[in-house]
PyMOL CGO cylinders between C-alpha atoms (Angstrom):
from pymol import cmd
from pymol.cgo import CYLINDER

trace = [
    CYLINDER, 17.14, -16.80, -16.09, 17.71, -14.30, -18.88, 0.3, 1, 1, 1, 1, 1, 1,
    CYLINDER, 17.71, -14.30, -18.88, 17.29, -15.45, -22.48, 0.3, 1, 1, 1, 1, 1, 1,
    CYLINDER, 17.29, -15.45, -22.48, 19.08, -13.55, -25.22, 0.3, 1, 1, 1, 1, 1, 1,
    CYLINDER, 19.08, -13.55, -25.22, 19.77, -14.51, -28.82, 0.3, 1, 1, 1, 1, 1, 1,
    CYLINDER, 19.77, -14.51, -28.82, 22.54, -13.44, -31.15, 0.3, 1, 1, 1, 1, 1, 1,
    CYLINDER, 22.54, -13.44, -31.15, 22.08, -13.76, -34.87, 0.3, 1, 1, 1, 1, 1, 1,
    CYLINDER, 22.08, -13.76, -34.87, 23.43, -12.45, -38.16, 0.3, 1, 1, 1, 1, 1, 1,
    CYLINDER, 23.43, -12.45, -38.16, 21.38, -10.28, -40.48, 0.3, 1, 1, 1, 1, 1, 1,
    CYLINDER, 21.38, -10.28, -40.48, 22.99, -9.13, -43.73, 0.3, 1, 1, 1, 1, 1, 1,
    CYLINDER, 22.99, -9.13, -43.73, 26.47, -9.82, -42.33, 0.3, 1, 1, 1, 1, 1, 1,
    CYLINDER, 26.47, -9.82, -42.33, 25.73, -7.76, -39.23, 0.3, 1, 1, 1, 1, 1, 1,
    CYLINDER, 25.73, -7.76, -39.23, 25.67, -9.42, -35.80, 0.3, 1, 1, 1, 1, 1, 1,
    CYLINDER, 25.67, -9.42, -35.80, 22.65, -8.52, -33.69, 0.3, 1, 1, 1, 1, 1, 1,
    CYLINDER, 22.65, -8.52, -33.69, 21.81, -9.44, -30.12, 0.3, 1, 1, 1, 1, 1, 1,
    CYLINDER, 21.81, -9.44, -30.12, 18.32, -9.31, -28.66, 0.3, 1, 1, 1, 1, 1, 1,
    CYLINDER, 18.32, -9.31, -28.66, 16.90, -9.82, -25.17, 0.3, 1, 1, 1, 1, 1, 1,
    CYLINDER, 16.90, -9.82, -25.17, 13.91, -12.15, -25.41, 0.3, 1, 1, 1, 1, 1, 1,
    CYLINDER, 13.91, -12.15, -25.41, 12.78, -12.35, -21.81, 0.3, 1, 1, 1, 1, 1, 1,
    CYLINDER, 12.78, -12.35, -21.81, 13.12, -13.91, -18.41, 0.3, 1, 1, 1, 1, 1, 1,
    CYLINDER, 13.12, -13.91, -18.41, 12.40, -17.52, -17.54, 0.3, 1, 1, 1, 1, 1, 1,
    CYLINDER, 12.40, -17.52, -17.54, 11.35, -18.35, -13.99, 0.3, 1, 1, 1, 1, 1, 1,
    CYLINDER, 11.35, -18.35, -13.99, 13.51, -21.28, -12.83, 0.3, 1, 1, 1, 1, 1, 1,
    CYLINDER, 13.51, -21.28, -12.83, 13.02, -20.68, -9.11, 0.3, 1, 1, 1, 1, 1, 1,
    CYLINDER, 13.02, -20.68, -9.11, 10.94, -23.78, -8.34, 0.3, 1, 1, 1, 1, 1, 1,
    CYLINDER, 10.94, -23.78, -8.34, 13.37, -26.42, -9.59, 0.3, 1, 1, 1, 1, 1, 1,
    CYLINDER, 13.37, -26.42, -9.59, 16.89, -25.50, -10.67, 0.3, 1, 1, 1, 1, 1, 1,
    CYLINDER, 16.89, -25.50, -10.67, 18.29, -28.78, -11.95, 0.3, 1, 1, 1, 1, 1, 1,
    CYLINDER, 18.29, -28.78, -11.95, 19.48, -29.30, -15.53, 0.3, 1, 1, 1, 1, 1, 1,
    CYLINDER, 19.48, -29.30, -15.53, 16.35, -31.22, -16.63, 0.3, 1, 1, 1, 1, 1, 1,
    CYLINDER, 16.35, -31.22, -16.63, 13.99, -28.51, -15.42, 0.3, 1, 1, 1, 1, 1, 1,
    CYLINDER, 13.99, -28.51, -15.42, 16.06, -25.63, -16.82, 0.3, 1, 1, 1, 1, 1, 1,
    CYLINDER, 16.06, -25.63, -16.82, 16.42, -27.38, -20.19, 0.3, 1, 1, 1, 1, 1, 1,
    CYLINDER, 16.42, -27.38, -20.19, 12.64, -27.86, -20.23, 0.3, 1, 1, 1, 1, 1, 1,
    CYLINDER, 12.64, -27.86, -20.23, 12.09, -24.17, -19.45, 0.3, 1, 1, 1, 1, 1, 1,
    CYLINDER, 12.09, -24.17, -19.45, 14.52, -23.07, -22.18, 0.3, 1, 1, 1, 1, 1, 1,
    CYLINDER, 14.52, -23.07, -22.18, 12.96, -25.41, -24.72, 0.3, 1, 1, 1, 1, 1, 1,
    CYLINDER, 12.96, -25.41, -24.72, 9.43, -24.29, -23.83, 0.3, 1, 1, 1, 1, 1, 1,
    CYLINDER, 9.43, -24.29, -23.83, 10.41, -20.61, -23.96, 0.3, 1, 1, 1, 1, 1, 1,
    CYLINDER, 10.41, -20.61, -23.96, 12.14, -20.91, -27.35, 0.3, 1, 1, 1, 1, 1, 1,
    CYLINDER, 12.14, -20.91, -27.35, 9.24, -22.96, -28.75, 0.3, 1, 1, 1, 1, 1, 1,
    CYLINDER, 9.24, -22.96, -28.75, 6.86, -20.23, -27.58, 0.3, 1, 1, 1, 1, 1, 1,
    CYLINDER, 6.86, -20.23, -27.58, 8.95, -17.70, -29.50, 0.3, 1, 1, 1, 1, 1, 1,
    CYLINDER, 8.95, -17.70, -29.50, 8.98, -19.94, -32.57, 0.3, 1, 1, 1, 1, 1, 1,
    CYLINDER, 8.98, -19.94, -32.57, 12.77, -20.28, -32.43, 0.3, 1, 1, 1, 1, 1, 1,
    CYLINDER, 12.77, -20.28, -32.43, 13.46, -23.81, -31.21, 0.3, 1, 1, 1, 1, 1, 1,
    CYLINDER, 13.46, -23.81, -31.21, 13.22, -25.38, -34.67, 0.3, 1, 1, 1, 1, 1, 1,
    CYLINDER, 13.22, -25.38, -34.67, 15.86, -22.98, -36.08, 0.3, 1, 1, 1, 1, 1, 1,
    CYLINDER, 15.86, -22.98, -36.08, 19.49, -24.16, -36.15, 0.3, 1, 1, 1, 1, 1, 1,
    CYLINDER, 19.49, -24.16, -36.15, 21.40, -23.31, -32.98, 0.3, 1, 1, 1, 1, 1, 1,
    CYLINDER, 21.40, -23.31, -32.98, 25.14, -22.87, -33.51, 0.3, 1, 1, 1, 1, 1, 1,
    CYLINDER, 25.14, -22.87, -33.51, 26.31, -21.85, -30.02, 0.3, 1, 1, 1, 1, 1, 1,
    CYLINDER, 26.31, -21.85, -30.02, 25.12, -21.64, -26.44, 0.3, 1, 1, 1, 1, 1, 1,
    CYLINDER, 25.12, -21.64, -26.44, 26.50, -19.49, -23.65, 0.3, 1, 1, 1, 1, 1, 1,
    CYLINDER, 26.50, -19.49, -23.65, 26.11, -19.97, -19.88, 0.3, 1, 1, 1, 1, 1, 1,
    CYLINDER, 26.11, -19.97, -19.88, 28.05, -19.28, -16.71, 0.3, 1, 1, 1, 1, 1, 1,
    CYLINDER, 28.05, -19.28, -16.71, 30.40, -21.95, -15.41, 0.3, 1, 1, 1, 1, 1, 1,
    CYLINDER, 30.40, -21.95, -15.41, 27.90, -23.63, -13.06, 0.3, 1, 1, 1, 1, 1, 1,
    CYLINDER, 27.90, -23.63, -13.06, 27.87, -27.40, -13.60, 0.3, 1, 1, 1, 1, 1, 1,
    CYLINDER, 27.87, -27.40, -13.60, 24.08, -27.47, -13.93, 0.3, 1, 1, 1, 1, 1, 1,
    CYLINDER, 24.08, -27.47, -13.93, 24.40, -25.21, -17.00, 0.3, 1, 1, 1, 1, 1, 1,
    CYLINDER, 24.40, -25.21, -17.00, 27.77, -26.03, -18.53, 0.3, 1, 1, 1, 1, 1, 1,
    CYLINDER, 27.77, -26.03, -18.53, 28.15, -29.70, -17.57, 0.3, 1, 1, 1, 1, 1, 1,
    CYLINDER, 28.15, -29.70, -17.57, 29.18, -31.71, -20.63, 0.3, 1, 1, 1, 1, 1, 1,
    CYLINDER, 29.18, -31.71, -20.63, 27.59, -34.96, -19.36, 0.3, 1, 1, 1, 1, 1, 1,
    CYLINDER, 27.59, -34.96, -19.36, 24.20, -33.92, -17.99, 0.3, 1, 1, 1, 1, 1, 1,
    CYLINDER, 24.20, -33.92, -17.99, 24.15, -30.11, -17.89, 0.3, 1, 1, 1, 1, 1, 1,
    CYLINDER, 24.15, -30.11, -17.89, 21.76, -27.93, -19.86, 0.3, 1, 1, 1, 1, 1, 1,
    CYLINDER, 21.76, -27.93, -19.86, 24.30, -27.56, -22.67, 0.3, 1, 1, 1, 1, 1, 1,
    CYLINDER, 24.30, -27.56, -22.67, 24.62, -31.35, -22.99, 0.3, 1, 1, 1, 1, 1, 1,
    CYLINDER, 24.62, -31.35, -22.99, 20.84, -31.79, -23.06, 0.3, 1, 1, 1, 1, 1, 1,
    CYLINDER, 20.84, -31.79, -23.06, 20.49, -29.11, -25.74, 0.3, 1, 1, 1, 1, 1, 1,
    CYLINDER, 20.49, -29.11, -25.74, 23.02, -31.07, -27.81, 0.3, 1, 1, 1, 1, 1, 1,
    CYLINDER, 23.02, -31.07, -27.81, 20.53, -33.95, -27.79, 0.3, 1, 1, 1, 1, 1, 1,
    CYLINDER, 20.53, -33.95, -27.79, 18.01, -31.79, -29.67, 0.3, 1, 1, 1, 1, 1, 1,
    CYLINDER, 18.01, -31.79, -29.67, 20.47, -29.75, -31.76, 0.3, 1, 1, 1, 1, 1, 1,
    CYLINDER, 20.47, -29.75, -31.76, 23.70, -31.64, -32.54, 0.3, 1, 1, 1, 1, 1, 1,
    CYLINDER, 23.70, -31.64, -32.54, 25.92, -28.72, -33.54, 0.3, 1, 1, 1, 1, 1, 1,
    CYLINDER, 25.92, -28.72, -33.54, 25.87, -25.90, -30.92, 0.3, 1, 1, 1, 1, 1, 1,
    CYLINDER, 25.87, -25.90, -30.92, 29.20, -25.33, -29.23, 0.3, 1, 1, 1, 1, 1, 1,
    CYLINDER, 29.20, -25.33, -29.23, 29.34, -24.19, -25.60, 0.3, 1, 1, 1, 1, 1, 1,
    CYLINDER, 29.34, -24.19, -25.60, 30.96, -20.83, -24.80, 0.3, 1, 1, 1, 1, 1, 1,
    CYLINDER, 30.96, -20.83, -24.80, 31.52, -19.58, -21.26, 0.3, 1, 1, 1, 1, 1, 1,
    CYLINDER, 31.52, -19.58, -21.26, 29.56, -16.35, -20.63, 0.3, 1, 1, 1, 1, 1, 1,
    CYLINDER, 29.56, -16.35, -20.63, 31.81, -13.36, -21.34, 0.3, 1, 1, 1, 1, 1, 1,
    CYLINDER, 31.81, -13.36, -21.34, 30.03, -11.14, -18.78, 0.3, 1, 1, 1, 1, 1, 1,
    CYLINDER, 30.03, -11.14, -18.78, 30.70, -13.80, -16.15, 0.3, 1, 1, 1, 1, 1, 1,
    CYLINDER, 30.70, -13.80, -16.15, 34.35, -14.06, -17.22, 0.3, 1, 1, 1, 1, 1, 1,
    CYLINDER, 34.35, -14.06, -17.22, 34.69, -10.27, -17.00, 0.3, 1, 1, 1, 1, 1, 1,
    CYLINDER, 34.69, -10.27, -17.00, 33.22, -10.33, -13.50, 0.3, 1, 1, 1, 1, 1, 1,
    CYLINDER, 33.22, -10.33, -13.50, 35.71, -13.04, -12.46, 0.3, 1, 1, 1, 1, 1, 1,
    CYLINDER, 35.71, -13.04, -12.46, 38.59, -10.92, -13.83, 0.3, 1, 1, 1, 1, 1, 1,
    CYLINDER, 38.59, -10.92, -13.83, 37.33, -7.88, -11.91, 0.3, 1, 1, 1, 1, 1, 1,
    CYLINDER, 37.33, -7.88, -11.91, 37.02, -9.90, -8.70, 0.3, 1, 1, 1, 1, 1, 1,
    CYLINDER, 37.02, -9.90, -8.70, 40.57, -11.24, -9.09, 0.3, 1, 1, 1, 1, 1, 1,
    CYLINDER, 40.57, -11.24, -9.09, 41.88, -7.74, -9.90, 0.3, 1, 1, 1, 1, 1, 1,
    CYLINDER, 41.88, -7.74, -9.90, 40.23, -6.26, -6.82, 0.3, 1, 1, 1, 1, 1, 1,
    CYLINDER, 40.23, -6.26, -6.82, 41.70, -9.01, -4.65, 0.3, 1, 1, 1, 1, 1, 1,
    CYLINDER, 41.70, -9.01, -4.65, 45.23, -8.24, -5.88, 0.3, 1, 1, 1, 1, 1, 1,
    CYLINDER, 45.23, -8.24, -5.88, 44.92, -4.46, -5.44, 0.3, 1, 1, 1, 1, 1, 1,
    CYLINDER, 44.92, -4.46, -5.44, 45.23, -3.87, -1.68, 0.3, 1, 1, 1, 1, 1, 1,
    CYLINDER, 45.23, -3.87, -1.68, 43.35, -0.55, -1.75, 0.3, 1, 1, 1, 1, 1, 1,
    CYLINDER, 43.35, -0.55, -1.75, 40.41, -1.95, -3.72, 0.3, 1, 1, 1, 1, 1, 1,
    CYLINDER, 40.41, -1.95, -3.72, 40.41, -5.14, -1.65, 0.3, 1, 1, 1, 1, 1, 1,
    CYLINDER, 40.41, -5.14, -1.65, 40.32, -3.14, 1.60, 0.3, 1, 1, 1, 1, 1, 1,
    CYLINDER, 40.32, -3.14, 1.60, 37.52, -0.93, 0.26, 0.3, 1, 1, 1, 1, 1, 1,
    CYLINDER, 37.52, -0.93, 0.26, 35.31, -3.84, -0.76, 0.3, 1, 1, 1, 1, 1, 1,
    CYLINDER, 35.31, -3.84, -0.76, 36.04, -5.78, 2.45, 0.3, 1, 1, 1, 1, 1, 1,
    CYLINDER, 36.04, -5.78, 2.45, 35.00, -2.71, 4.46, 0.3, 1, 1, 1, 1, 1, 1,
    CYLINDER, 35.00, -2.71, 4.46, 31.76, -2.39, 2.46, 0.3, 1, 1, 1, 1, 1, 1,
    CYLINDER, 31.76, -2.39, 2.46, 31.05, -6.08, 2.91, 0.3, 1, 1, 1, 1, 1, 1,
    CYLINDER, 31.05, -6.08, 2.91, 31.73, -5.85, 6.66, 0.3, 1, 1, 1, 1, 1, 1,
    CYLINDER, 31.73, -5.85, 6.66, 29.40, -2.85, 7.01, 0.3, 1, 1, 1, 1, 1, 1,
    CYLINDER, 29.40, -2.85, 7.01, 26.69, -4.62, 5.04, 0.3, 1, 1, 1, 1, 1, 1,
    CYLINDER, 26.69, -4.62, 5.04, 27.09, -7.79, 7.12, 0.3, 1, 1, 1, 1, 1, 1,
    CYLINDER, 27.09, -7.79, 7.12, 27.05, -5.81, 10.38, 0.3, 1, 1, 1, 1, 1, 1,
    CYLINDER, 27.05, -5.81, 10.38, 23.93, -3.81, 9.57, 0.3, 1, 1, 1, 1, 1, 1,
    CYLINDER, 23.93, -3.81, 9.57, 21.96, -6.78, 8.23, 0.3, 1, 1, 1, 1, 1, 1,
    CYLINDER, 21.96, -6.78, 8.23, 22.47, -8.99, 11.30, 0.3, 1, 1, 1, 1, 1, 1,
    CYLINDER, 22.47, -8.99, 11.30, 19.11, -9.38, 13.08, 0.3, 1, 1, 1, 1, 1, 1,
    CYLINDER, 19.11, -9.38, 13.08, 20.15, -7.81, 16.40, 0.3, 1, 1, 1, 1, 1, 1,
    CYLINDER, 20.15, -7.81, 16.40, 22.08, -4.95, 14.84, 0.3, 1, 1, 1, 1, 1, 1,
    CYLINDER, 22.08, -4.95, 14.84, 19.45, -4.38, 12.18, 0.3, 1, 1, 1, 1, 1, 1,
    CYLINDER, 19.45, -4.38, 12.18, 16.71, -4.05, 14.80, 0.3, 1, 1, 1, 1, 1, 1,
    CYLINDER, 16.71, -4.05, 14.80, 18.80, -1.60, 16.86, 0.3, 1, 1, 1, 1, 1, 1,
    CYLINDER, 18.80, -1.60, 16.86, 19.66, 0.35, 13.68, 0.3, 1, 1, 1, 1, 1, 1,
    CYLINDER, 19.66, 0.35, 13.68, 15.98, 0.61, 12.67, 0.3, 1, 1, 1, 1, 1, 1,
    CYLINDER, 15.98, 0.61, 12.67, 14.98, 1.65, 16.21, 0.3, 1, 1, 1, 1, 1, 1,
    CYLINDER, 14.98, 1.65, 16.21, 17.63, 4.41, 16.28, 0.3, 1, 1, 1, 1, 1, 1,
    CYLINDER, 17.63, 4.41, 16.28, 16.40, 5.67, 12.90, 0.3, 1, 1, 1, 1, 1, 1,
    CYLINDER, 16.40, 5.67, 12.90, 12.77, 5.65, 14.05, 0.3, 1, 1, 1, 1, 1, 1,
    CYLINDER, 12.77, 5.65, 14.05, 13.78, 7.67, 17.13, 0.3, 1, 1, 1, 1, 1, 1,
    CYLINDER, 13.78, 7.67, 17.13, 15.20, 10.43, 14.93, 0.3, 1, 1, 1, 1, 1, 1,
    CYLINDER, 15.20, 10.43, 14.93, 12.40, 10.18, 12.35, 0.3, 1, 1, 1, 1, 1, 1,
    CYLINDER, 12.40, 10.18, 12.35, 14.47, 8.94, 9.41, 0.3, 1, 1, 1, 1, 1, 1,
    CYLINDER, 14.47, 8.94, 9.41, 14.00, 5.37, 8.23, 0.3, 1, 1, 1, 1, 1, 1,
    CYLINDER, 14.00, 5.37, 8.23, 16.20, 3.83, 5.56, 0.3, 1, 1, 1, 1, 1, 1,
    CYLINDER, 16.20, 3.83, 5.56, 16.34, 0.12, 4.87, 0.3, 1, 1, 1, 1, 1, 1,
    CYLINDER, 16.34, 0.12, 4.87, 19.56, -1.55, 3.78, 0.3, 1, 1, 1, 1, 1, 1,
    CYLINDER, 19.56, -1.55, 3.78, 18.70, -3.75, 0.83, 0.3, 1, 1, 1, 1, 1, 1,
    CYLINDER, 18.70, -3.75, 0.83, 20.55, -6.69, -0.65, 0.3, 1, 1, 1, 1, 1, 1,
    CYLINDER, 20.55, -6.69, -0.65, 23.22, -5.84, -3.22, 0.3, 1, 1, 1, 1, 1, 1,
    CYLINDER, 23.22, -5.84, -3.22, 22.11, -8.41, -5.77, 0.3, 1, 1, 1, 1, 1, 1,
    CYLINDER, 22.11, -8.41, -5.77, 20.26, -11.69, -6.13, 0.3, 1, 1, 1, 1, 1, 1,
    CYLINDER, 20.26, -11.69, -6.13, 23.09, -13.01, -8.29, 0.3, 1, 1, 1, 1, 1, 1,
    CYLINDER, 23.09, -13.01, -8.29, 25.95, -14.14, -6.09, 0.3, 1, 1, 1, 1, 1, 1,
    CYLINDER, 25.95, -14.14, -6.09, 28.74, -13.59, -8.63, 0.3, 1, 1, 1, 1, 1, 1,
    CYLINDER, 28.74, -13.59, -8.63, 27.51, -10.09, -9.49, 0.3, 1, 1, 1, 1, 1, 1,
    CYLINDER, 27.51, -10.09, -9.49, 27.68, -8.88, -5.89, 0.3, 1, 1, 1, 1, 1, 1,
    CYLINDER, 27.68, -8.88, -5.89, 31.14, -10.37, -5.22, 0.3, 1, 1, 1, 1, 1, 1,
]
cmd.load_cgo(trace, "trace")
């Protein structure tokens, strides 16, 4: 998980990347809230007033009953929740590409090629053919973040 902060300094808004938090072991709201709290405490920022929080639309993050944003409200009573603008932009781009037949066809073709070449049987045959001609190239995953590679 990426942690960034936005703050005002002399009436100028600044945004800073603080670091990454490894949430790969347990990805429920309690664990993520604990990681965020620990990370911000380590930076000396958790005791400062928090006025807003921004996550994607996943229930574990944005849930108003037991999501990370609801748990953060238990420690800091005033931060409002804002849906991540980068995520919203990605959703708009996905919807736009689905409406445009040319773009939709292009991305469906790319996805089909990727799916074809990463299937175990095809992938093995592809690698063998490349080894036979002395050129090996691996097809790597597009992204670890599902919404970013859509």
